[in-house]
All heavy atoms as TSV, in Angstrom:
chain	resi	resn	atom	element	x	y	z
A	1	MET	N	N	-0.666	7.016	-8.640
A	1	MET	CA	C	0.670	6.829	-8.152
A	1	MET	C	C	1.119	5.373	-8.468
A	1	MET	O	O	2.224	5.188	-8.992
A	1	MET	CB	C	0.731	7.132	-6.691
A	1	MET	CG	C	2.063	7.164	-6.133
A	1	MET	SD	S	2.541	8.852	-5.825
A	1	MET	CE	C	3.944	8.574	-4.888
A	2	GLU	N	N	0.285	4.445	-8.142
A	2	GLU	CA	C	0.649	3.032	-8.419
A	2	GLU	C	C	0.790	2.817	-9.910
A	2	GLU	O	O	1.651	2.108	-10.375
A	2	GLU	CB	C	-0.387	2.098	-7.789
A	2	GLU	CG	C	-0.001	0.656	-8.027
A	2	GLU	CD	C	-1.038	-0.326	-7.427
A	2	GLU	OE1	O	-2.028	0.144	-6.878
A	2	GLU	OE2	O	-0.821	-1.534	-7.475
A	3	SER	N	N	-0.123	3.398	-10.683
A	3	SER	CA	C	-0.112	3.215	-12.136
A	3	SER	C	C	1.200	3.751	-12.747
A	3	SER	O	O	1.779	3.222	-13.628
A	3	SER	CB	C	-1.294	3.853	-12.813
A	3	SER	OG	O	-1.384	5.231	-12.525
A	4	ALA	N	N	1.718	4.917	-12.170
A	4	ALA	CA	C	2.955	5.469	-12.686
A	4	ALA	C	C	4.122	4.546	-12.344
A	4	ALA	O	O	5.016	4.315	-13.192
A	4	ALA	CB	C	3.209	6.798	-12.030
A	5	PHE	N	N	4.092	3.962	-11.145
A	5	PHE	CA	C	5.132	2.966	-10.780
A	5	PHE	C	C	5.101	1.770	-11.711
A	5	PHE	O	O	6.156	1.321	-12.216
A	5	PHE	CB	C	4.956	2.529	-9.334
A	5	PHE	CG	C	5.811	1.327	-9.012
A	5	PHE	CD1	C	7.172	1.467	-8.765
A	5	PHE	CD2	C	5.296	0.039	-8.886
A	5	PHE	CE1	C	7.951	0.374	-8.450
A	5	PHE	CE2	C	6.018	-1.037	-8.609
A	5	PHE	CZ	C	7.367	-0.898	-8.380
A	6	LEU	N	N	3.914	1.272	-11.961
A	6	LEU	CA	C	3.762	0.064	-12.846
A	6	LEU	C	C	4.283	0.394	-14.235
A	6	LEU	O	O	4.914	-0.392	-14.902
A	6	LEU	CB	C	2.344	-0.430	-12.837
A	6	LEU	CG	C	1.868	-0.989	-11.520
A	6	LEU	CD1	C	0.382	-1.341	-11.587
A	6	LEU	CD2	C	2.656	-2.237	-11.120
A	7	ALA	N	N	3.952	1.606	-14.761
A	7	ALA	CA	C	4.385	1.998	-16.057
A	7	ALA	C	C	5.881	2.101	-16.162
A	7	ALA	O	O	6.507	1.621	-17.137
A	7	ALA	CB	C	3.732	3.335	-16.444
A	8	GLU	N	N	6.527	2.693	-15.128
A	8	GLU	CA	C	8.000	2.823	-15.126
A	8	GLU	C	C	8.646	1.481	-15.047
A	8	GLU	O	O	9.652	1.176	-15.713
A	8	GLU	CB	C	8.435	3.680	-13.978
A	8	GLU	CG	C	8.128	5.132	-14.134
A	8	GLU	CD	C	8.551	5.969	-12.947
A	8	GLU	OE1	O	9.388	5.493	-12.154
A	8	GLU	OE2	O	8.049	7.100	-12.819
A	9	ALA	N	N	8.071	0.590	-14.206
A	9	ALA	CA	C	8.643	-0.795	-14.041
A	9	ALA	C	C	8.512	-1.542	-15.396
A	9	ALA	O	O	9.450	-2.238	-15.818
A	9	ALA	CB	C	7.939	-1.535	-12.941
A	10	SER	N	N	7.394	-1.385	-16.084
A	10	SER	CA	C	7.215	-2.073	-17.361
A	10	SER	C	C	8.236	-1.538	-18.381
A	10	SER	O	O	8.755	-2.273	-19.189
A	10	SER	CB	C	5.790	-1.870	-17.875
A	10	SER	OG	O	4.883	-2.468	-17.011
A	11	ALA	N	N	8.487	-0.221	-18.345
A	11	ALA	CA	C	9.454	0.364	-19.270
A	11	ALA	C	C	10.825	-0.156	-19.069
A	11	ALA	O	O	11.636	-0.272	-20.008
A	11	ALA	CB	C	9.414	1.891	-19.159
A	12	ARG	N	N	11.168	-0.501	-17.797
A	12	ARG	CA	C	12.447	-1.043	-17.498
A	12	ARG	C	C	12.537	-2.571	-17.774
A	12	ARG	O	O	13.569	-3.189	-17.600
A	12	ARG	CB	C	12.799	-0.843	-16.012
A	12	ARG	CG	C	13.075	0.604	-15.652
A	12	ARG	CD	C	13.628	0.722	-14.255
A	12	ARG	NE	N	12.690	0.188	-13.244
A	12	ARG	CZ	C	11.871	0.889	-12.505
A	12	ARG	NH1	N	11.855	2.209	-12.651
A	12	ARG	NH2	N	11.114	0.328	-11.613
A	13	GLY	N	N	11.431	-3.171	-18.155
A	13	GLY	CA	C	11.373	-4.586	-18.441
A	13	GLY	C	C	11.086	-5.440	-17.243
A	13	GLY	O	O	11.247	-6.681	-17.300
A	14	GLU	N	N	10.681	-4.867	-16.114
A	14	GLU	CA	C	10.365	-5.628	-14.940
A	14	GLU	C	C	8.930	-6.119	-14.998
A	14	GLU	O	O	8.056	-5.463	-15.483
A	14	GLU	CB	C	10.506	-4.748	-13.674
A	14	GLU	CG	C	11.920	-4.223	-13.465
A	14	GLU	CD	C	11.990	-3.268	-12.249
A	14	GLU	OE1	O	11.056	-3.315	-11.378
A	14	GLU	OE2	O	12.911	-2.479	-12.241
A	15	ALA	N	N	8.749	-7.371	-14.580
A	15	ALA	CA	C	7.447	-7.965	-14.496
A	15	ALA	C	C	6.828	-7.696	-13.125
A	15	ALA	O	O	7.227	-8.256	-12.135
A	15	ALA	CB	C	7.519	-9.413	-14.775
A	16	VAL	N	N	5.920	-6.729	-13.075
A	16	VAL	CA	C	5.347	-6.350	-11.799
A	16	VAL	C	C	3.824	-6.617	-11.874
A	16	VAL	O	O	3.182	-6.228	-12.819
A	16	VAL	CB	C	5.527	-4.851	-11.518
A	16	VAL	CG1	C	4.889	-4.471	-10.184
A	16	VAL	CG2	C	7.004	-4.539	-11.431
A	17	THR	N	N	3.318	-7.394	-10.901
A	17	THR	CA	C	1.866	-7.645	-10.837
A	17	THR	C	C	1.300	-6.931	-9.645
A	17	THR	O	O	1.895	-6.916	-8.564
A	17	THR	CB	C	1.597	-9.157	-10.760
A	17	THR	OG1	O	2.268	-9.661	-9.628
A	17	THR	CG2	C	2.058	-9.857	-11.995
A	18	PRO	N	N	0.151	-6.256	-9.783
A	18	PRO	CA	C	-0.432	-5.565	-8.627
A	18	PRO	C	C	-0.819	-6.555	-7.531
A	18	PRO	O	O	-1.105	-7.748	-7.780
A	18	PRO	CB	C	-1.665	-4.907	-9.197
A	18	PRO	CG	C	-1.533	-4.993	-10.694
A	18	PRO	CD	C	-0.581	-6.113	-10.976
A	19	ALA	N	N	-0.724	-6.113	-6.288
A	19	ALA	CA	C	-1.111	-6.918	-5.150
A	19	ALA	C	C	-2.586	-7.275	-5.175
A	19	ALA	O	O	-3.399	-6.410	-5.553
A	19	ALA	CB	C	-0.750	-6.231	-3.849
A	20	GLN	N	N	-2.906	-8.454	-4.798
A	20	GLN	CA	C	-4.333	-8.891	-4.753
A	20	GLN	C	C	-4.875	-8.640	-3.373
A	20	GLN	O	O	-4.219	-8.907	-2.371
A	20	GLN	CB	C	-4.455	-10.370	-5.105
A	20	GLN	CG	C	-3.881	-10.699	-6.519
A	20	GLN	CD	C	-4.647	-9.943	-7.569
A	20	GLN	OE1	O	-5.876	-9.810	-7.518
A	20	GLN	NE2	N	-3.932	-9.385	-8.581
A	21	PRO	N	N	-6.113	-8.177	-3.275
A	21	PRO	CA	C	-6.712	-7.970	-1.965
A	21	PRO	C	C	-6.867	-9.287	-1.197
A	21	PRO	O	O	-7.075	-10.355	-1.848
A	21	PRO	CB	C	-8.047	-7.329	-2.258
A	21	PRO	CG	C	-8.289	-7.508	-3.674
A	21	PRO	CD	C	-7.009	-7.810	-4.372
A	22	THR	N	N	-6.752	-9.240	0.087
A	22	THR	CA	C	-6.897	-10.461	0.913
A	22	THR	C	C	-8.151	-10.369	1.782
A	22	THR	O	O	-8.723	-9.284	1.951
A	22	THR	CB	C	-5.670	-10.661	1.829
A	22	THR	OG1	O	-5.584	-9.498	2.663
A	22	THR	CG2	C	-4.374	-10.817	1.042
A	23	ASP	N	N	-8.522	-11.468	2.295
A	23	ASP	CA	C	-9.678	-11.500	3.208
A	23	ASP	C	C	-9.225	-11.063	4.563
A	23	ASP	O	O	-8.506	-11.706	5.287
A	23	ASP	CB	C	-10.236	-12.915	3.241
A	23	ASP	CG	C	-11.445	-12.991	4.189
A	23	ASP	OD1	O	-12.085	-11.975	4.437
A	23	ASP	OD2	O	-11.748	-14.143	4.624
A	24	ASN	N	N	-9.676	-9.844	4.976
A	24	ASN	CA	C	-9.185	-9.245	6.301
A	24	ASN	C	C	-9.809	-9.975	7.465
A	24	ASN	O	O	-9.329	-9.845	8.570
A	24	ASN	CB	C	-9.533	-7.811	6.321
A	24	ASN	CG	C	-8.631	-6.986	5.419
A	24	ASN	OD1	O	-7.507	-7.433	5.100
A	24	ASN	ND2	N	-9.083	-5.828	4.981
A	25	ALA	N	N	-10.925	-10.747	7.266
A	25	ALA	CA	C	-11.602	-11.369	8.411
A	25	ALA	C	C	-10.717	-12.462	9.001
A	25	ALA	O	O	-10.775	-12.717	10.205
A	25	ALA	CB	C	-12.925	-11.929	7.940
A	26	SER	N	N	-9.883	-13.067	8.251
A	26	SER	CA	C	-9.029	-14.140	8.740
A	26	SER	C	C	-7.716	-13.724	9.336
A	26	SER	O	O	-6.974	-14.498	9.850
A	26	SER	CB	C	-8.741	-15.163	7.607
A	26	SER	OG	O	-7.954	-14.546	6.643
A	27	ARG	N	N	-7.422	-12.401	9.246
A	27	ARG	CA	C	-6.182	-11.835	9.780
A	27	ARG	C	C	-6.298	-11.564	11.257
A	27	ARG	O	O	-7.384	-11.173	11.770
A	27	ARG	CB	C	-5.782	-10.595	9.037
A	27	ARG	CG	C	-5.562	-10.863	7.555
A	27	ARG	CD	C	-5.428	-9.576	6.835
A	27	ARG	NE	N	-4.034	-9.512	6.401
A	27	ARG	CZ	C	-3.501	-8.443	5.818
A	27	ARG	NH1	N	-4.210	-7.372	5.646
A	27	ARG	NH2	N	-2.261	-8.437	5.452
A	28	GLU	N	N	-5.186	-11.601	11.963
A	28	GLU	CA	C	-5.174	-11.238	13.376
A	28	GLU	C	C	-5.140	-9.728	13.469
A	28	GLU	O	O	-4.705	-9.062	12.545
A	28	GLU	CB	C	-3.973	-11.873	14.066
A	28	GLU	CG	C	-2.668	-11.475	13.541
A	28	GLU	CD	C	-1.526	-12.200	14.147
A	28	GLU	OE1	O	-1.525	-13.431	14.201
A	28	GLU	OE2	O	-0.589	-11.550	14.618
A	29	PRO	N	N	-5.568	-9.157	14.560
A	29	PRO	CA	C	-5.573	-7.703	14.694
A	29	PRO	C	C	-4.129	-7.147	14.685
A	29	PRO	O	O	-3.205	-7.819	15.122
A	29	PRO	CB	C	-6.217	-7.451	16.029
A	29	PRO	CG	C	-6.191	-8.721	16.793
A	29	PRO	CD	C	-6.066	-9.839	15.761
A	30	LEU	N	N	-3.992	-5.909	14.252
A	30	LEU	CA	C	-2.682	-5.267	14.204
A	30	LEU	C	C	-2.194	-4.971	15.590
A	30	LEU	O	O	-2.954	-4.688	16.520
A	30	LEU	CB	C	-2.796	-3.928	13.413
A	30	LEU	CG	C	-3.171	-4.071	11.938
A	30	LEU	CD1	C	-3.340	-2.687	11.329
A	30	LEU	CD2	C	-2.063	-4.835	11.219
A	31	PRO	N	N	-0.860	-5.034	15.822
A	31	PRO	CA	C	-0.293	-4.717	17.133
A	31	PRO	C	C	-0.410	-3.265	17.439
A	31	PRO	O	O	-0.587	-2.431	16.546
A	31	PRO	CB	C	1.167	-5.176	17.021
A	31	PRO	CG	C	1.433	-5.153	15.566
A	31	PRO	CD	C	0.151	-5.420	14.870
A	32	GLY	N	N	-0.370	-2.896	18.733
A	32	GLY	CA	C	-0.417	-1.501	19.147
A	32	GLY	C	C	0.844	-0.808	18.804
A	32	GLY	O	O	1.907	-1.357	18.554
A	33	LEU	N	N	0.778	0.517	18.797
A	33	LEU	CA	C	1.922	1.398	18.461
A	33	LEU	C	C	3.048	1.161	19.413
A	33	LEU	O	O	4.218	1.027	18.989
A	33	LEU	CB	C	1.490	2.842	18.424
A	33	LEU	CG	C	2.611	3.830	18.084
A	33	LEU	CD1	C	3.181	3.564	16.703
A	33	LEU	CD2	C	2.099	5.268	18.209
A	34	ASP	N	N	2.767	1.091	20.694
A	34	ASP	CA	C	3.849	0.860	21.704
A	34	ASP	C	C	4.576	-0.445	21.446
A	34	ASP	O	O	5.833	-0.473	21.534
A	34	ASP	CB	C	3.260	0.884	23.086
A	34	ASP	CG	C	2.824	2.239	23.507
A	34	ASP	OD1	O	3.339	3.257	22.977
A	34	ASP	OD2	O	1.959	2.329	24.360
A	35	GLU	N	N	3.868	-1.470	21.080
A	35	GLU	CA	C	4.500	-2.765	20.774
A	35	GLU	C	C	5.436	-2.634	19.557
A	35	GLU	O	O	6.520	-3.163	19.541
A	35	GLU	CB	C	3.447	-3.855	20.544
A	35	GLU	CG	C	4.045	-5.205	20.309
A	35	GLU	CD	C	2.973	-6.238	20.021
A	35	GLU	OE1	O	1.837	-6.076	20.431
A	35	GLU	OE2	O	3.331	-7.238	19.391
A	36	LEU	N	N	4.929	-1.985	18.559
A	36	LEU	CA	C	5.749	-1.827	17.306
A	36	LEU	C	C	7.009	-0.954	17.613
A	36	LEU	O	O	8.093	-1.307	17.117
A	36	LEU	CB	C	4.908	-1.145	16.233
A	36	LEU	CG	C	3.760	-2.015	15.630
A	36	LEU	CD1	C	2.988	-1.162	14.636
A	36	LEU	CD2	C	4.340	-3.236	14.951
A	37	VAL	N	N	6.887	0.046	18.410
A	37	VAL	CA	C	8.077	0.884	18.755
A	37	VAL	C	C	9.090	0.003	19.503
A	37	VAL	O	O	10.300	0.164	19.248
A	37	VAL	CB	C	7.638	2.119	19.567
A	37	VAL	CG1	C	8.806	2.809	20.161
A	37	VAL	CG2	C	6.829	3.076	18.729
A	38	GLN	N	N	8.626	-0.875	20.366
A	38	GLN	CA	C	9.563	-1.677	21.135
A	38	GLN	C	C	10.288	-2.699	20.247
A	38	GLN	O	O	11.344	-3.170	20.630
A	38	GLN	CB	C	8.823	-2.423	22.262
A	38	GLN	CG	C	8.256	-1.474	23.292
A	38	GLN	CD	C	9.324	-0.605	23.911
A	38	GLN	OE1	O	10.405	-1.029	24.229
A	38	GLN	NE2	N	8.958	0.700	24.014
A	39	ARG	N	N	9.738	-3.004	19.074
A	39	ARG	CA	C	10.422	-3.931	18.186
A	39	ARG	C	C	11.620	-3.262	17.471
A	39	ARG	O	O	12.520	-3.941	16.956
A	39	ARG	CB	C	9.448	-4.413	17.072
A	39	ARG	CG	C	8.355	-5.295	17.607
A	39	ARG	CD	C	7.490	-5.768	16.452
A	39	ARG	NE	N	6.365	-6.476	16.939
A	39	ARG	CZ	C	5.389	-6.996	16.142
A	39	ARG	NH1	N	5.499	-6.816	14.800
A	39	ARG	NH2	N	4.365	-7.598	16.637
A	40	VAL	N	N	11.663	-1.928	17.390
A	40	VAL	CA	C	12.775	-1.227	16.754
A	40	VAL	C	C	13.907	-1.144	17.747
A	40	VAL	O	O	13.771	-0.804	18.892
A	40	VAL	CB	C	12.305	0.219	16.358
A	40	VAL	CG1	C	13.466	0.983	15.734
A	40	VAL	CG2	C	11.104	0.166	15.419
A	41	PRO	N	N	15.141	-1.526	17.288
A	41	PRO	CA	C	16.276	-1.507	18.202
A	41	PRO	C	C	16.540	-0.114	18.782
A	41	PRO	O	O	16.242	0.885	18.138
A	41	PRO	CB	C	17.442	-1.920	17.304
A	41	PRO	CG	C	16.834	-2.684	16.203
A	41	PRO	CD	C	15.486	-2.069	15.980
A	42	VAL	N	N	16.981	-0.080	20.035
A	42	VAL	CA	C	17.179	1.153	20.764
A	42	VAL	C	C	18.108	2.101	20.002
A	42	VAL	O	O	17.876	3.298	19.952
A	42	VAL	CB	C	17.771	0.865	22.151
A	42	VAL	CG1	C	18.087	2.136	22.927
A	42	VAL	CG2	C	16.767	0.024	22.979
A	43	GLU	N	N	19.166	1.551	19.393
A	43	GLU	CA	C	20.102	2.409	18.649
A	43	GLU	C	C	19.444	3.072	17.474
A	43	GLU	O	O	19.711	4.264	17.215
A	43	GLU	CB	C	21.292	1.593	18.168
A	43	GLU	CG	C	22.107	0.878	19.221
A	43	GLU	CD	C	21.518	-0.444	19.645
A	43	GLU	OE1	O	20.670	-1.016	18.975
A	43	GLU	OE2	O	21.932	-0.906	20.766
A	44	VAL	N	N	18.565	2.373	16.800
A	44	VAL	CA	C	17.885	2.931	15.641
A	44	VAL	C	C	16.906	4.018	16.105
A	44	VAL	O	O	16.833	5.078	15.502
A	44	VAL	CB	C	17.129	1.827	14.849
A	44	VAL	CG1	C	16.254	2.389	13.743
A	44	VAL	CG2	C	18.115	0.792	14.305
A	45	ARG	N	N	16.200	3.763	17.185
A	45	ARG	CA	C	15.293	4.753	17.711
A	45	ARG	C	C	16.007	6.021	18.110
A	45	ARG	O	O	15.531	7.124	17.874
A	45	ARG	CB	C	14.478	4.194	18.935
A	45	ARG	CG	C	13.342	3.327	18.528
A	45	ARG	CD	C	12.526	2.979	19.729
A	45	ARG	NE	N	13.083	1.768	20.308
A	45	ARG	CZ	C	12.957	1.444	21.605
A	45	ARG	NH1	N	12.303	2.189	22.413
A	45	ARG	NH2	N	13.508	0.336	22.040
A	46	ALA	N	N	17.205	5.920	18.685
A	46	ALA	CA	C	17.989	7.058	19.082
A	46	ALA	C	C	18.402	7.903	17.880
A	46	ALA	O	O	18.292	9.121	17.857
A	46	ALA	CB	C	19.209	6.682	19.915
A	47	VAL	N	N	18.827	7.217	16.819
A	47	VAL	CA	C	19.234	7.949	15.608
A	47	VAL	C	C	18.037	8.634	14.967
A	47	VAL	O	O	18.106	9.783	14.561
A	47	VAL	CB	C	19.916	7.000	14.608
A	47	VAL	CG1	C	20.114	7.678	13.267
A	47	VAL	CG2	C	21.248	6.523	15.157
A	48	LEU	N	N	16.898	7.932	14.901
A	48	LEU	CA	C	15.671	8.546	14.328
A	48	LEU	C	C	15.264	9.739	15.113
A	48	LEU	O	O	14.865	10.753	14.580
A	48	LEU	CB	C	14.573	7.504	14.241
A	48	LEU	CG	C	14.753	6.401	13.206
A	48	LEU	CD1	C	13.665	5.359	13.392
A	48	LEU	CD2	C	14.715	6.986	11.779
A	49	ASP	N	N	15.356	9.625	16.471
A	49	ASP	CA	C	14.954	10.753	17.310
A	49	ASP	C	C	15.869	11.930	17.066
A	49	ASP	O	O	15.382	13.066	16.947
A	49	ASP	CB	C	15.058	10.301	18.777
A	49	ASP	CG	C	14.487	11.334	19.697
A	49	ASP	OD1	O	13.336	11.789	19.500
A	49	ASP	OD2	O	15.187	11.684	20.651
A	50	GLU	N	N	17.185	11.691	16.915
A	50	GLU	CA	C	18.115	12.805	16.727
A	50	GLU	C	C	17.905	13.437	15.331
A	50	GLU	O	O	17.954	14.666	15.178
A	50	GLU	CB	C	19.535	12.308	16.816
A	50	GLU	CG	C	20.533	13.435	16.665
A	50	GLU	CD	C	21.923	13.006	17.049
A	50	GLU	OE1	O	22.088	12.156	17.903
A	50	GLU	OE2	O	22.844	13.555	16.446
A	51	LEU	N	N	17.587	12.642	14.328
A	51	LEU	CA	C	17.429	13.150	12.947
A	51	LEU	C	C	16.124	13.924	12.783
A	51	LEU	O	O	16.088	14.917	12.046
A	51	LEU	CB	C	17.478	12.014	11.967
A	51	LEU	CG	C	18.841	11.368	11.774
A	51	LEU	CD1	C	18.723	10.199	10.842
A	51	LEU	CD2	C	19.829	12.385	11.229
A	52	PHE	N	N	15.020	13.456	13.402
A	52	PHE	CA	C	13.753	14.008	13.001
A	52	PHE	C	C	13.017	14.780	14.130
A	52	PHE	O	O	11.990	15.357	13.931
A	52	PHE	CB	C	12.819	12.869	12.563
A	52	PHE	CG	C	13.328	12.240	11.313
A	52	PHE	CD1	C	13.907	10.986	11.342
A	52	PHE	CD2	C	13.304	12.918	10.113
A	52	PHE	CE1	C	14.359	10.372	10.174
A	52	PHE	CE2	C	13.774	12.307	8.971
A	52	PHE	CZ	C	14.325	11.063	8.998
A	53	ARG	N	N	13.565	14.824	15.315
A	53	ARG	CA	C	12.918	15.610	16.416
A	53	ARG	C	C	13.372	17.034	16.344
A	53	ARG	O	O	14.555	17.380	16.186
A	53	ARG	CB	C	13.265	15.029	17.753
A	53	ARG	CG	C	12.571	15.771	18.860
A	53	ARG	CD	C	12.622	14.993	20.099
A	53	ARG	NE	N	11.961	13.707	19.981
A	53	ARG	CZ	C	10.913	13.323	20.624
A	53	ARG	NH1	N	10.325	14.090	21.435
A	53	ARG	NH2	N	10.420	12.105	20.428
A	54	ALA	N	N	12.442	17.962	16.450
A	54	ALA	CA	C	12.803	19.415	16.450
A	54	ALA	C	C	13.531	19.700	17.750
A	54	ALA	O	O	13.133	19.287	18.836
A	54	ALA	CB	C	11.534	20.243	16.304
A	55	ARG	N	N	14.617	20.493	17.638
A	55	ARG	CA	C	15.344	20.891	18.814
A	55	ARG	C	C	15.427	22.421	18.844
A	55	ARG	O	O	15.709	23.077	17.811
A	55	ARG	CB	C	16.772	20.332	18.754
A	55	ARG	CG	C	16.845	18.836	19.050
A	55	ARG	CD	C	18.270	18.402	19.094
A	55	ARG	NE	N	19.002	18.675	17.908
A	55	ARG	CZ	C	19.287	17.780	16.943
A	55	ARG	NH1	N	18.867	16.540	17.089
A	55	ARG	NH2	N	19.913	18.125	15.843
A	56	PHE	N	N	15.125	22.981	19.943
A	56	PHE	CA	C	15.209	24.427	20.144
A	56	PHE	C	C	16.598	24.693	20.729
A	56	PHE	O	O	16.913	24.224	21.813
A	56	PHE	CB	C	14.094	24.905	21.047
A	56	PHE	CG	C	12.732	24.702	20.467
A	56	PHE	CD1	C	11.960	23.603	20.841
A	56	PHE	CD2	C	12.233	25.523	19.452
A	56	PHE	CE1	C	10.723	23.414	20.309
A	56	PHE	CE2	C	10.993	25.326	18.881
A	56	PHE	CZ	C	10.250	24.226	19.331
A	57	VAL	N	N	17.409	25.392	19.975
A	57	VAL	CA	C	18.812	25.590	20.381
A	57	VAL	C	C	19.101	27.012	20.826
A	57	VAL	O	O	20.139	27.238	21.482
A	57	VAL	CB	C	19.803	25.147	19.257
A	57	VAL	CG1	C	19.733	23.668	19.065
A	57	VAL	CG2	C	19.561	25.918	17.998
A	58	SER	N	N	18.233	27.974	20.446
A	58	SER	CA	C	18.517	29.345	20.841
A	58	SER	C	C	17.212	30.162	20.837
A	58	SER	O	O	16.260	29.759	20.152
A	58	SER	CB	C	19.561	30.008	19.968
A	58	SER	OG	O	19.047	30.232	18.673
A	59	VAL	N	N	17.268	31.269	21.513
A	59	VAL	CA	C	16.103	32.194	21.521
A	59	VAL	C	C	16.648	33.509	21.046
A	59	VAL	O	O	17.696	34.022	21.494
A	59	VAL	CB	C	15.526	32.360	22.937
A	59	VAL	CG1	C	14.414	33.405	22.921
A	59	VAL	CG2	C	15.032	31.021	23.426
A	60	GLN	N	N	15.947	34.090	20.073
A	60	GLN	CA	C	16.358	35.403	19.513
A	60	GLN	C	C	15.146	36.294	19.402
A	60	GLN	O	O	14.095	35.866	19.079
A	60	GLN	CB	C	17.041	35.222	18.140
A	60	GLN	CG	C	18.287	34.460	18.153
A	60	GLN	CD	C	18.835	34.260	16.736
A	60	GLN	OE1	O	18.192	34.579	15.729
A	60	GLN	NE2	N	20.079	33.789	16.654
A	61	ARG	N	N	15.397	37.556	19.632
A	61	ARG	CA	C	14.342	38.560	19.455
A	61	ARG	C	C	14.269	38.961	18.001
A	61	ARG	O	O	15.300	39.186	17.378
A	61	ARG	CB	C	14.623	39.815	20.313
A	61	ARG	CG	C	13.461	40.757	20.378
A	61	ARG	CD	C	13.729	41.863	21.389
A	61	ARG	NE	N	13.912	41.367	22.702
A	61	ARG	CZ	C	12.944	41.129	23.591
A	61	ARG	NH1	N	11.671	41.298	23.254
A	61	ARG	NH2	N	13.214	40.739	24.816
A	62	VAL	N	N	13.075	38.933	17.426
A	62	VAL	CA	C	12.893	39.229	16.020
A	62	VAL	C	C	12.265	40.605	15.905
A	62	VAL	O	O	11.269	40.868	16.569
A	62	VAL	CB	C	12.001	38.129	15.345
A	62	VAL	CG1	C	11.776	38.458	13.864
A	62	VAL	CG2	C	12.593	36.750	15.529
A	63	PRO	N	N	12.842	41.442	15.039
A	63	PRO	CA	C	12.199	42.753	14.893
A	63	PRO	C	C	10.815	42.634	14.264
A	63	PRO	O	O	10.516	41.746	13.478
A	63	PRO	CB	C	13.144	43.514	13.941
A	63	PRO	CG	C	13.949	42.498	13.323
A	63	PRO	CD	C	13.988	41.305	14.176
A	64	GLU	N	N	9.894	43.544	14.659
A	64	GLU	CA	C	8.535	43.505	14.135
A	64	GLU	C	C	8.522	43.625	12.599
A	64	GLU	O	O	7.641	43.080	11.970
A	64	GLU	CB	C	7.711	44.627	14.744
A	64	GLU	CG	C	7.204	44.277	16.114
A	64	GLU	CD	C	6.132	45.272	16.553
A	64	GLU	OE1	O	5.207	45.539	15.768
A	64	GLU	OE2	O	6.264	45.746	17.694
A	65	SER	N	N	9.457	44.304	12.015
A	65	SER	CA	C	9.480	44.468	10.564
A	65	SER	C	C	9.726	43.123	9.836
A	65	SER	O	O	9.366	42.999	8.696
A	65	SER	CB	C	10.581	45.427	10.142
A	65	SER	OG	O	11.873	44.981	10.562
A	66	ALA	N	N	10.249	42.143	10.545
A	66	ALA	CA	C	10.448	40.818	9.940
A	66	ALA	C	C	9.207	39.935	9.981
A	66	ALA	O	O	9.167	38.906	9.297
A	66	ALA	CB	C	11.608	40.082	10.681
A	67	LEU	N	N	8.202	40.340	10.740
A	67	LEU	CA	C	6.988	39.548	10.857
A	67	LEU	C	C	5.982	39.949	9.799
A	67	LEU	O	O	5.834	41.074	9.445
A	67	LEU	CB	C	6.350	39.794	12.231
A	67	LEU	CG	C	7.239	39.404	13.422
A	67	LEU	CD1	C	6.493	39.796	14.745
A	67	LEU	CD2	C	7.583	37.964	13.463
A	68	LYS	N	N	5.308	38.903	9.247
A	68	LYS	CA	C	4.252	39.171	8.262
A	68	LYS	C	C	2.993	39.655	8.987
A	68	LYS	O	O	2.615	39.087	10.012
A	68	LYS	CB	C	3.950	37.938	7.460
A	68	LYS	CG	C	4.963	37.565	6.483
A	68	LYS	CD	C	4.499	36.472	5.562
A	68	LYS	CE	C	5.461	36.137	4.487
A	68	LYS	NZ	N	4.942	35.052	3.634
A	69	ARG	N	N	2.362	40.596	8.438
A	69	ARG	CA	C	1.082	41.062	8.942
A	69	ARG	C	C	-0.004	40.627	7.922
A	69	ARG	O	O	0.131	40.928	6.750
A	69	ARG	CB	C	1.046	42.591	9.103
A	69	ARG	CG	C	2.084	43.114	10.066
A	69	ARG	CD	C	1.652	42.783	11.461
A	69	ARG	NE	N	2.632	43.350	12.381
A	69	ARG	CZ	C	2.534	43.312	13.631
A	69	ARG	NH1	N	1.491	42.767	14.182
A	69	ARG	NH2	N	3.489	43.797	14.435
A	70	GLY	N	N	-1.009	39.976	8.415
A	70	GLY	CA	C	-2.047	39.438	7.483
A	70	GLY	C	C	-3.298	40.160	7.500
A	70	GLY	O	O	-3.878	41.013	7.469
């Protein structure tokens, strides 16, 4: 995947250099998920919740003929 990106970027004339690995021992630990969620503005979280959360809006009876039998 990265090689395809690099090839396309080169074809467009962009100078892209692959990222170099870093020494993970000197890095601080990653923050927890709750802390990261709190960094996202409330308005953005509300929009993301509305766009990507499944909502059940109705209940309907489905005929057995519509169900797949395996």
